[in-house]
N, C-alpha and C positions, 0 to 999 in steps of 0.2 A: 204808806211809805213816806218817810221823811228824808230829804236829801242830806240834812245835817243832824240826823237823829241823835248821835252821841253828844254833839255840841248843845243841842236843845236839852238833852237829859242833864248835862252838867249845869246849864243855866238854871234849870228848875231846882236842882239840888242846892245850888248856891242861894237861890231865892228863899228856899225853905230851911236854909241853914243846916243842911245835912252834910256832914263832913266825912263820910265814909270814903276810904281810898277807892279810886275808880280807874279802871283800865277800859279803854275803848277797843273793841275788836270789830274789824270790818273787812269786807272782801274787796272794797273799792280803794283805788289809789288816787282817783280824781272825783271830786264831788261837784255837782253843778245844780243850780236852781235858776231857771231862766237863762240869762246871759252871764250870770255870775258863776265863776269856777274857782275852786280851791283844791290844791293838792293835799294829800295826806300829811305831808311835811308842814304845810302852812297851817293846817288845822291843829297839828301837834304843837307848833309854836304858839298859836293862839290860846290853846288850852293851858299850856305851861305858864303863860303870862297871867291868865285870868282865873284859874281855878286851883286853889290850894290843895284840894283832895285828888287832883289828877295825877296819875302815875305814868301814863304813856298810852301810845296807840300801837296796835298790832294789826298787821295786814294778814288776814287768814288766807290760806291756800290749801285746797284739798289735795294737791299734788306735791306739796312740800312740807317739811316738818320744822323748818326754822321758827315758824310762829309759835309752835309748842314750846320750844326751848326758850324763846323770849318771854313767854307767859310764865313759865316755871321760874325763871330768873326774877321777874318782876314780883311774883308772889313770894318768893324767898326773901326779897328785900323788905317786905312789909313788917 
């Protein structure tokens, strides 16, 4: 388990110069590690500023379908 798995993944892609368009999908709206906390909006902004290949962050919910619509739109924009 990694608290900031998507962020770590994007950092590794940048380090290896992999420029594949990337969407983060998560079930969490707040991420924490020790006393440090970040909201999904904060991570989204951080990723937009630092990763050229980042397309966006989607909050997954098994009880709602909005995440599917957002994913389809993002994929259509590629």
